[in-house]
ROPAFI-62980 format. One line per field, with one value per atom (N, C-alpha, C, O): residue in three letters; atom name; x, y, z. Coordinates in steps of 0.1 Angstrom, whole numbers, plus 5000, padded with zeros to 4 digits. Layout:
# ROPAFI-62980
resn <- [Ala | ...]
name <- [CA | ...]
x <- [X | ...]
y <- [Y | ...]
z <- [Z | ...]
//
This chain:
# ROPAFI-62980
resn <- [Met | Met | Met | Met | Arg | Arg | Arg | Arg | Gly | Gly | Gly | Gly | Phe | Phe | Phe | Phe | Thr | Thr | Thr | Thr | Leu | Leu | Leu | Leu | Val | Val | Val | Val | Glu | Glu | Glu | Glu | Met | Met | Met | Met | Met | Met | Met | Met | Val | Val | Val | Val | Val | Val | Val | Val | Val | Val | Val | Val | Leu | Leu | Leu | Leu | Val | Val | Val | Val | Ile | Ile | Ile | Ile | Ser | Ser | Ser | Ser | Ile | Ile | Ile | Ile | Leu | Leu | Leu | Leu | Ser | Ser | Ser | Ser | Gly | Gly | Gly | Gly | Ile | Ile | Ile | Ile | Ala | Ala | Ala | Ala | Phe | Phe | Phe | Phe | Thr | Thr | Thr | Thr | Ser | Ser | Ser | Ser | Tyr | Tyr | Tyr | Tyr | Gln | Gln | Gln | Gln | Arg | Arg | Arg | Arg | Asn | Asn | Asn | Asn | Val | Val | Val | Val | Ile | Ile | Ile | Ile | Glu | Glu | Glu | Glu | Thr | Thr | Thr | Thr | Arg | Arg | Arg | Arg | Arg | Arg | Arg | Arg | Arg | Arg | Arg | Arg | Thr | Thr | Thr | Thr | Ala | Ala | Ala | Ala | Thr | Thr | Thr | Thr | Ala | Ala | Ala | Ala | Cys | Cys | Cys | Cys | Leu | Leu | Leu | Leu | Val | Val | Val | Val | Glu | Glu | Glu | Glu | Leu | Leu | Leu | Leu | Ala | Ala | Ala | Ala | Gln | Gln | Gln | Gln | Phe | Phe | Phe | Phe | Met | Met | Met | Met | Glu | Glu | Glu | Glu | Arg | Arg | Arg | Arg | Tyr | Tyr | Tyr | Tyr | Tyr | Tyr | Tyr | Tyr | Thr | Thr | Thr | Thr | Thr | Thr | Thr | Thr | Asn | Asn | Asn | Asn | Leu | Leu | Leu | Leu | Thr | Thr | Thr | Thr | Tyr | Tyr | Tyr | Tyr | Val | Val | Val | Val | Gly | Gly | Gly | Gly | Ala | Ala | Ala | Ala | Ala | Ala | Ala | Ala | Ala | Ala | Ala | Ala | Pro | Pro | Pro | Pro | Ala | Ala | Ala | Ala | Leu | Leu | Leu | Leu | Gln | Gln | Gln | Gln | Cys | Cys | Cys | Cys | Arg | Arg | Arg | Arg | Thr | Thr | Thr | Thr | Asp | Asp | Asp | Asp | Leu | Leu | Leu | Leu | Ser | Ser | Ser | Ser | Pro | Pro | Pro | Pro | Phe | Phe | Phe | Phe | Tyr | Tyr | Tyr | Tyr | Thr | Thr | Thr | Thr | Ile | Ile | Ile | Ile | Ala | Ala | Ala | Ala | Ile | Ile | Ile | Ile | Ala | Ala | Ala | Ala | Gly | Gly | Gly | Gly | Thr | Thr | Thr | Thr | Pro | Pro | Pro | Pro | Thr | Thr | Thr | Thr | Ala | Ala | Ala | Ala | Thr | Thr | Thr | Thr | Ala | Ala | Ala | Ala | Tyr | Tyr | Tyr | Tyr | Ser | Ser | Ser | Ser | Leu | Leu | Leu | Leu | Thr | Thr | Thr | Thr | Ala | Ala | Ala | Ala | Thr | Thr | Thr | Thr | Pro | Pro | Pro | Pro | Val | Val | Val | Val | Gly | Gly | Gly | Gly | Val | Val | Val | Val | Gln | Gln | Gln | Gln | Ala | Ala | Ala | Ala | Ser | Ser | Ser | Ser | Lys | Lys | Lys | Lys | Asp | Asp | Asp | Asp | Thr | Thr | Thr | Thr | Arg | Arg | Arg | Arg | Cys | Cys | Cys | Cys | Gly | Gly | Gly | Gly | Thr | Thr | Thr | Thr | Leu | Leu | Leu | Leu | Gly | Gly | Gly | Gly | Met | Met | Met | Met | Thr | Thr | Thr | Thr | Gln | Gln | Gln | Gln | Thr | Thr | Thr | Thr | Gly | Gly | Gly | Gly | Ala | Ala | Ala | Ala | Lys | Lys | Lys | Lys | Ser | Ser | Ser | Ser | Ala | Ala | Ala | Ala | Thr | Thr | Thr | Thr | Gly | Gly | Gly | Gly | Ala | Ala | Ala | Ala | Gly | Gly | Gly | Gly | Gly | Gly | Gly | Gly | Val | Val | Val | Val | Ala | Ala | Ala | Ala | Glu | Glu | Glu | Glu | Cys | Cys | Cys | Cys | Trp | Trp | Trp | Trp]
name <- [N | CA | C | O | N | CA | C | O | N | CA | C | O | N | CA | C | O | N | CA | C | O | N | CA | C | O | N | CA | C | O | N | CA | C | O | N | CA | C | O | N | CA | C | O | N | CA | C | O | N | CA | C | O | N | CA | C | O | N | CA | C | O | N | CA | C | O | N | CA | C | O | N | CA | C | O | N | CA | C | O | N | CA | C | O | N | CA | C | O | N | CA | C | O | N | CA | C | O | N | CA | C | O | N | CA | C | O | N | CA | C | O | N | CA | C | O | N | CA | C | O | N | CA | C | O | N | CA | C | O | N | CA | C | O | N | CA | C | O | N | CA | C | O | N | CA | C | O | N | CA | C | O | N | CA | C | O | N | CA | C | O | N | CA | C | O | N | CA | C | O | N | CA | C | O | N | CA | C | O | N | CA | C | O | N | CA | C | O | N | CA | C | O | N | CA | C | O | N | CA | C | O | N | CA | C | O | N | CA | C | O | N | CA | C | O | N | CA | C | O | N | CA | C | O | N | CA | C | O | N | CA | C | O | N | CA | C | O | N | CA | C | O | N | CA | C | O | N | CA | C | O | N | CA | C | O | N | CA | C | O | N | CA | C | O | N | CA | C | O | N | CA | C | O | N | CA | C | O | N | CA | C | O | N | CA | C | O | N | CA | C | O | N | CA | C | O | N | CA | C | O | N | CA | C | O | N | CA | C | O | N | CA | C | O | N | CA | C | O | N | CA | C | O | N | CA | C | O | N | CA | C | O | N | CA | C | O | N | CA | C | O | N | CA | C | O | N | CA | C | O | N | CA | C | O | N | CA | C | O | N | CA | C | O | N | CA | C | O | N | CA | C | O | N | CA | C | O | N | CA | C | O | N | CA | C | O | N | CA | C | O | N | CA | C | O | N | CA | C | O | N | CA | C | O | N | CA | C | O | N | CA | C | O | N | CA | C | O | N | CA | C | O | N | CA | C | O | N | CA | C | O | N | CA | C | O | N | CA | C | O | N | CA | C | O | N | CA | C | O | N | CA | C | O | N | CA | C | O | N | CA | C | O | N | CA | C | O | N | CA | C | O | N | CA | C | O | N | CA | C | O | N | CA | C | O | N | CA | C | O | N | CA | C | O | N | CA | C | O | N | CA | C | O | N | CA | C | O | N | CA | C | O | N | CA | C | O | N | CA | C | O | N | CA | C | O | N | CA | C | O | N | CA | C | O | N | CA | C | O | N | CA | C | O | N | CA | C | O | N | CA | C | O | N | CA | C | O | N | CA | C | O | N | CA | C | O | N | CA | C | O | N | CA | C | O | N | CA | C | O | N | CA | C | O | N | CA | C | O]
x <- [5006 | 4998 | 5008 | 5018 | 5004 | 5012 | 5003 | 4991 | 5007 | 4998 | 4995 | 5000 | 4988 | 4982 | 4967 | 4958 | 4966 | 4952 | 4944 | 4949 | 4930 | 4920 | 4924 | 4927 | 4925 | 4930 | 4942 | 4942 | 4952 | 4965 | 4962 | 4969 | 4956 | 4954 | 4946 | 4950 | 4937 | 4930 | 4935 | 4929 | 4947 | 4955 | 4963 | 4963 | 4968 | 4978 | 4967 | 4970 | 4958 | 4946 | 4944 | 4945 | 4942 | 4942 | 4953 | 4952 | 4965 | 4976 | 4979 | 4982 | 4977 | 4976 | 4966 | 4969 | 4957 | 4944 | 4946 | 4944 | 4952 | 4956 | 4968 | 4967 | 4978 | 4988 | 4984 | 4988 | 4977 | 4972 | 4963 | 4962 | 4956 | 4948 | 4957 | 4954 | 4966 | 4977 | 4984 | 4985 | 4988 | 4997 | 4990 | 4996 | 4975 | 4967 | 4962 | 4959 | 4962 | 4958 | 4972 | 4971 | 4984 | 4997 | 4998 | 5000 | 4996 | 4996 | 4988 | 4994 | 4974 | 4965 | 4971 | 4971 | 4976 | 4979 | 4993 | 4995 | 5001 | 5012 | 5008 | 5017 | 4997 | 4992 | 4987 | 4990 | 4978 | 4974 | 4982 | 4978 | 4995 | 5004 | 5013 | 5018 | 5015 | 5023 | 5015 | 5020 | 5002 | 4994 | 4995 | 4996 | 4994 | 4996 | 5009 | 5009 | 5020 | 5035 | 5034 | 5041 | 5027 | 5029 | 5019 | 5022 | 5009 | 5003 | 5012 | 5013 | 5019 | 5026 | 5038 | 5043 | 5043 | 5052 | 5048 | 5056 | 5035 | 5028 | 5025 | 5025 | 5021 | 5021 | 5033 | 5034 | 5044 | 5057 | 5062 | 5068 | 5058 | 5060 | 5050 | 5054 | 5038 | 5028 | 5036 | 5037 | 5040 | 5046 | 5058 | 5058 | 5066 | 5076 | 5072 | 5079 | 5060 | 5056 | 5050 | 5049 | 5044 | 5039 | 5051 | 5051 | 5061 | 5075 | 5079 | 5080 | 5082 | 5086 | 5076 | 5080 | 5063 | 5054 | 5057 | 5056 | 5060 | 5061 | 5074 | 5074 | 5084 | 5098 | 5095 | 5102 | 5087 | 5084 | 5075 | 5078 | 5065 | 5055 | 5055 | 5046 | 5063 | 5064 | 5051 | 5051 | 5041 | 5030 | 5023 | 5027 | 5015 | 5009 | 4995 | 4989 | 4990 | 4978 | 4977 | 4986 | 4966 | 4966 | 4973 | 4974 | 4979 | 4984 | 4975 | 4967 | 4975 | 4965 | 4973 | 4984 | 4969 | 4973 | 4975 | 4966 | 4989 | 4992 | 4989 | 4987 | 4987 | 4983 | 4996 | 5002 | 4999 | 5011 | 5004 | 4993 | 5015 | 5014 | 5008 | 4997 | 5015 | 5012 | 4997 | 4990 | 4992 | 4978 | 4967 | 4957 | 4973 | 4964 | 4963 | 4952 | 4976 | 4979 | 4972 | 4967 | 4972 | 4965 | 4951 | 4945 | 4944 | 4930 | 4919 | 4908 | 4920 | 4912 | 4913 | 4903 | 4923 | 4927 | 4927 | 4922 | 4933 | 4933 | 4930 | 4935 | 4922 | 4921 | 4933 | 4933 | 4943 | 4953 | 4951 | 4950 | 4950 | 4945 | 4951 | 4959 | 4948 | 4952 | 4938 | 4927 | 4941 | 4928 | 4925 | 4934 | 4913 | 4911 | 4915 | 4915 | 4918 | 4923 | 4938 | 4938 | 4949 | 4963 | 4962 | 4955 | 4967 | 4969 | 4985 | 4993 | 4987 | 5001 | 5011 | 5021 | 5009 | 5021 | 5016 | 5024 | 5007 | 5002 | 4994 | 4988 | 4995 | 4989 | 4986 | 4993 | 4976 | 4976 | 4972 | 4963 | 4980 | 4977 | 4970 | 4971 | 4964 | 4954 | 4954 | 4951 | 4956 | 4954 | 4944 | 4946 | 4930 | 4921 | 4918 | 4916 | 4917 | 4916 | 4899 | 4889 | 4898 | 4885 | 4885 | 4895 | 4873 | 4869 | 4874 | 4870 | 4881 | 4888 | 4897 | 4897 | 4908 | 4917 | 4909 | 4912 | 4898 | 4892 | 4885 | 4885 | 4879 | 4874 | 4883 | 4880 | 4895 | 4905 | 4918 | 4924 | 4921 | 4930 | 4924 | 4924 | 4918 | 4911 | 4919 | 4916 | 4931 | 4940 | 4947 | 4951 | 4949 | 4952 | 4945 | 4949 | 4934 | 4925 | 4931 | 4940 | 4926 | 4932 | 4947 | 4949 | 4955 | 4969 | 4969 | 4961 | 4979 | 4981 | 4994 | 5002 | 4997 | 5009 | 5006 | 4997 | 5016 | 5012 | 5024 | 5032 | 5028 | 5039 | 5052 | 5063 | 5050 | 5058 | 5066 | 5078 | 5058 | 5062 | 5056 | 5058 | 5048 | 5039 | 5033 | 5030 | 5030 | 5025 | 5015 | 5017 | 5004 | 4992 | 4984 | 4986 | 4975 | 4970 | 4956 | 4956 | 4944 | 4932 | 4929 | 4921 | 4933 | 4931 | 4938 | 4948 | 4935 | 4941 | 4957 | 4963 | 4963 | 4975 | 4985 | 4996 | 4981 | 4990 | 5000 | 5000 | 5008 | 5016 | 5030 | 5034 | 5034 | 5043 | 5043 | 5052 | 5031 | 5027 | 5024 | 5027 | 5018 | 5012 | 5020 | 5018 | 5029 | 5038 | 5053 | 5062]
y <- [4990 | 5000 | 5013 | 5013 | 5021 | 5033 | 5044 | 5043 | 5057 | 5069 | 5069 | 5061 | 5079 | 5081 | 5079 | 5081 | 5074 | 5069 | 5083 | 5094 | 5080 | 5093 | 5097 | 5109 | 5087 | 5089 | 5099 | 5109 | 5093 | 5104 | 5114 | 5124 | 5118 | 5131 | 5139 | 5150 | 5135 | 5141 | 5145 | 5153 | 5137 | 5136 | 5153 | 5162 | 5152 | 5163 | 5178 | 5187 | 5177 | 5187 | 5192 | 5204 | 5183 | 5186 | 5193 | 5204 | 5188 | 5194 | 5208 | 5218 | 5209 | 5224 | 5232 | 5244 | 5228 | 5237 | 5244 | 5255 | 5230 | 5237 | 5246 | 5255 | 5245 | 5253 | 5267 | 5278 | 5266 | 5280 | 5287 | 5299 | 5280 | 5288 | 5294 | 5305 | 5287 | 5292 | 5305 | 5316 | 5301 | 5313 | 5324 | 5335 | 5324 | 5334 | 5343 | 5355 | 5336 | 5342 | 5349 | 5360 | 5343 | 5349 | 5360 | 5370 | 5363 | 5374 | 5386 | 5397 | 5382 | 5392 | 5398 | 5411 | 5390 | 5395 | 5406 | 5416 | 5402 | 5412 | 5424 | 5433 | 5424 | 5436 | 5446 | 5457 | 5441 | 5450 | 5452 | 5460 | 5447 | 5450 | 5462 | 5471 | 5461 | 5471 | 5483 | 5494 | 5482 | 5495 | 5502 | 5515 | 5494 | 5501 | 5508 | 5518 | 5502 | 5507 | 5519 | 5528 | 5520 | 5532 | 5542 | 5554 | 5540 | 5549 | 5556 | 5568 | 5550 | 5555 | 5561 | 5569 | 5558 | 5565 | 5579 | 5589 | 5578 | 5592 | 5602 | 5614 | 5595 | 5604 | 5609 | 5620 | 5601 | 5606 | 5621 | 5631 | 5618 | 5628 | 5642 | 5653 | 5639 | 5649 | 5656 | 5669 | 5649 | 5653 | 5664 | 5676 | 5659 | 5667 | 5682 | 5692 | 5679 | 5692 | 5701 | 5713 | 5694 | 5704 | 5711 | 5723 | 5705 | 5711 | 5720 | 5731 | 5719 | 5732 | 5742 | 5754 | 5740 | 5748 | 5757 | 5769 | 5750 | 5755 | 5764 | 5775 | 5758 | 5766 | 5779 | 5789 | 5780 | 5792 | 5801 | 5813 | 5797 | 5806 | 5806 | 5812 | 5800 | 5796 | 5792 | 5793 | 5788 | 5780 | 5769 | 5767 | 5761 | 5752 | 5759 | 5753 | 5767 | 5776 | 5777 | 5781 | 5773 | 5775 | 5768 | 5770 | 5759 | 5748 | 5738 | 5732 | 5735 | 5727 | 5715 | 5718 | 5702 | 5692 | 5694 | 5694 | 5694 | 5696 | 5682 | 5671 | 5684 | 5676 | 5667 | 5670 | 5658 | 5649 | 5637 | 5632 | 5633 | 5623 | 5611 | 5606 | 5607 | 5594 | 5593 | 5583 | 5608 | 5610 | 5606 | 5600 | 5610 | 5606 | 5590 | 5585 | 5583 | 5572 | 5561 | 5551 | 5566 | 5559 | 5560 | 5553 | 5571 | 5576 | 5565 | 5567 | 5552 | 5541 | 5533 | 5527 | 5533 | 5526 | 5534 | 5530 | 5546 | 5555 | 5568 | 5574 | 5575 | 5587 | 5594 | 5592 | 5602 | 5609 | 5623 | 5631 | 5626 | 5639 | 5646 | 5639 | 5660 | 5665 | 5664 | 5668 | 5658 | 5654 | 5669 | 5675 | 5674 | 5686 | 5698 | 5699 | 5710 | 5719 | 5721 | 5720 | 5724 | 5724 | 5736 | 5746 | 5735 | 5748 | 5755 | 5751 | 5762 | 5770 | 5759 | 5758 | 5752 | 5743 | 5727 | 5719 | 5723 | 5708 | 5706 | 5715 | 5694 | 5687 | 5675 | 5668 | 5669 | 5654 | 5649 | 5654 | 5639 | 5633 | 5620 | 5613 | 5617 | 5605 | 5599 | 5606 | 5583 | 5576 | 5565 | 5554 | 5570 | 5561 | 5553 | 5558 | 5539 | 5531 | 5531 | 5533 | 5529 | 5530 | 5520 | 5516 | 5515 | 5505 | 5490 | 5485 | 5485 | 5472 | 5471 | 5462 | 5483 | 5483 | 5481 | 5472 | 5489 | 5488 | 5474 | 5470 | 5468 | 5454 | 5443 | 5432 | 5445 | 5436 | 5438 | 5428 | 5451 | 5452 | 5457 | 5469 | 5447 | 5451 | 5454 | 5460 | 5447 | 5446 | 5460 | 5464 | 5468 | 5483 | 5493 | 5503 | 5493 | 5506 | 5518 | 5519 | 5529 | 5542 | 5544 | 5541 | 5548 | 5550 | 5568 | 5576 | 5570 | 5585 | 5589 | 5581 | 5603 | 5609 | 5623 | 5630 | 5624 | 5638 | 5645 | 5640 | 5658 | 5668 | 5663 | 5665 | 5657 | 5650 | 5638 | 5635 | 5631 | 5620 | 5606 | 5595 | 5609 | 5600 | 5590 | 5597 | 5579 | 5573 | 5564 | 5558 | 5561 | 5555 | 5547 | 5549 | 5535 | 5526 | 5523 | 5519 | 5524 | 5523 | 5507 | 5505 | 5499 | 5485 | 5476 | 5481 | 5466 | 5456 | 5454 | 5452 | 5455 | 5453 | 5462 | 5457 | 5473 | 5482 | 5489 | 5485 | 5499 | 5505 | 5496 | 5496 | 5488 | 5478 | 5471 | 5471 | 5466 | 5456 | 5465 | 5460 | 5477 | 5483 | 5495 | 5498 | 5500 | 5509 | 5501 | 5508]
z <- [4999 | 5000 | 5000 | 5007 | 4990 | 4993 | 4994 | 4991 | 5000 | 5001 | 5018 | 5026 | 5019 | 5034 | 5035 | 5026 | 5049 | 5050 | 5055 | 5057 | 5056 | 5058 | 5071 | 5074 | 5081 | 5096 | 5097 | 5103 | 5091 | 5094 | 5085 | 5090 | 5076 | 5069 | 5080 | 5082 | 5086 | 5097 | 5110 | 5118 | 5112 | 5124 | 5120 | 5128 | 5108 | 5104 | 5105 | 5113 | 5098 | 5096 | 5112 | 5114 | 5122 | 5135 | 5140 | 5146 | 5138 | 5143 | 5137 | 5145 | 5124 | 5118 | 5125 | 5127 | 5128 | 5133 | 5146 | 5150 | 5154 | 5168 | 5168 | 5176 | 5161 | 5160 | 5154 | 5159 | 5146 | 5139 | 5148 | 5146 | 5158 | 5167 | 5180 | 5186 | 5182 | 5191 | 5186 | 5192 | 5174 | 5168 | 5165 | 5165 | 5163 | 5159 | 5173 | 5173 | 5182 | 5197 | 5202 | 5207 | 5199 | 5201 | 5195 | 5202 | 5180 | 5171 | 5178 | 5181 | 5181 | 5186 | 5197 | 5198 | 5208 | 5221 | 5217 | 5224 | 5207 | 5205 | 5196 | 5195 | 5189 | 5182 | 5193 | 5191 | 5205 | 5215 | 5222 | 5230 | 5225 | 5231 | 5227 | 5234 | 5213 | 5206 | 5205 | 5208 | 5202 | 5201 | 5215 | 5216 | 5228 | 5238 | 5242 | 5249 | 5238 | 5237 | 5227 | 5230 | 5218 | 5212 | 5217 | 5214 | 5224 | 5233 | 5242 | 5243 | 5248 | 5258 | 5254 | 5261 | 5241 | 5235 | 5230 | 5229 | 5227 | 5222 | 5233 | 5232 | 5247 | 5259 | 5262 | 5266 | 5259 | 5264 | 5254 | 5258 | 5242 | 5231 | 5237 | 5239 | 5238 | 5243 | 5256 | 5256 | 5264 | 5277 | 5272 | 5277 | 5263 | 5259 | 5253 | 5253 | 5248 | 5241 | 5252 | 5251 | 5262 | 5275 | 5278 | 5277 | 5283 | 5289 | 5280 | 5285 | 5267 | 5258 | 5259 | 5261 | 5259 | 5262 | 5275 | 5276 | 5285 | 5299 | 5300 | 5305 | 5295 | 5291 | 5284 | 5288 | 5275 | 5266 | 5274 | 5273 | 5281 | 5286 | 5301 | 5305 | 5309 | 5320 | 5329 | 5341 | 5323 | 5327 | 5317 | 5305 | 5323 | 5312 | 5310 | 5302 | 5315 | 5312 | 5296 | 5289 | 5290 | 5274 | 5267 | 5255 | 5272 | 5262 | 5257 | 5265 | 5242 | 5238 | 5231 | 5227 | 5230 | 5226 | 5208 | 5200 | 5206 | 5190 | 5184 | 5191 | 5170 | 5161 | 5158 | 5148 | 5166 | 5165 | 5157 | 5158 | 5148 | 5140 | 5147 | 5143 | 5158 | 5169 | 5171 | 5169 | 5177 | 5177 | 5167 | 5169 | 5154 | 5142 | 5141 | 5141 | 5139 | 5138 | 5148 | 5144 | 5162 | 5172 | 5173 | 5181 | 5164 | 5165 | 5165 | 5171 | 5155 | 5157 | 5171 | 5174 | 5178 | 5189 | 5202 | 5212 | 5203 | 5216 | 5213 | 5202 | 5223 | 5222 | 5232 | 5244 | 5226 | 5233 | 5235 | 5226 | 5248 | 5253 | 5264 | 5271 | 5266 | 5282 | 5286 | 5281 | 5299 | 5307 | 5313 | 5319 | 5312 | 5320 | 5313 | 5301 | 5324 | 5320 | 5326 | 5338 | 5319 | 5326 | 5336 | 5333 | 5348 | 5356 | 5355 | 5347 | 5363 | 5359 | 5361 | 5355 | 5369 | 5372 | 5371 | 5375 | 5367 | 5364 | 5353 | 5348 | 5348 | 5337 | 5337 | 5344 | 5331 | 5333 | 5318 | 5312 | 5313 | 5300 | 5301 | 5310 | 5292 | 5292 | 5277 | 5267 | 5275 | 5265 | 5268 | 5274 | 5262 | 5265 | 5253 | 5242 | 5256 | 5247 | 5239 | 5246 | 5227 | 5222 | 5211 | 5206 | 5206 | 5198 | 5200 | 5210 | 5192 | 5195 | 5205 | 5212 | 5207 | 5219 | 5230 | 5239 | 5232 | 5245 | 5248 | 5260 | 5241 | 5241 | 5244 | 5250 | 5240 | 5239 | 5251 | 5255 | 5256 | 5264 | 5275 | 5277 | 5283 | 5295 | 5309 | 5319 | 5305 | 5317 | 5319 | 5330 | 5310 | 5314 | 5313 | 5319 | 5305 | 5307 | 5303 | 5295 | 5309 | 5305 | 5311 | 5323 | 5303 | 5305 | 5310 | 5306 | 5319 | 5322 | 5327 | 5332 | 5325 | 5328 | 5334 | 5331 | 5342 | 5349 | 5345 | 5337 | 5349 | 5346 | 5355 | 5351 | 5367 | 5375 | 5368 | 5372 | 5357 | 5353 | 5357 | 5352 | 5366 | 5373 | 5363 | 5353 | 5360 | 5353 | 5359 | 5370 | 5353 | 5358 | 5346 | 5335 | 5351 | 5345 | 5353 | 5364 | 5347 | 5353 | 5354 | 5363 | 5348 | 5347 | 5358 | 5364 | 5359 | 5369 | 5365 | 5375 | 5355 | 5350 | 5359 | 5362 | 5362 | 5370 | 5360 | 5348 | 5364 | 5359 | 5352 | 5341 | 5363 | 5360 | 5346 | 5338 | 5344 | 5334 | 5321 | 5310 | 5322 | 5313 | 5306 | 5295 | 5314 | 5308 | 5304 | 5298]
//
């Protein structure tokens, strides 16, 4: 007899489907994490803008979030913004997940950063995992 039996072919198909399922789940997790890391980098970029604004004006009052490329690129996944109104000596930045990012990245939730460099995450993952 030559060739493969139907049982052998079905075992191969089963093994391939299991490996594909594992690979796809891992890929999705990496995509979600990469978007989160990009959002944290965008928060740092926005914080740098705020510090330049303060250096020029000696206050954060009147600062508005600039049209950074990272904000545009992340708009389907995160809303990057200045939370509330900056005071003379303080500001708070947030990256709020939206759409698919909000439903898939439930461990980290909204990411935040203040003028002191203090980082935050509203989810159960905490700063160490989410930043």
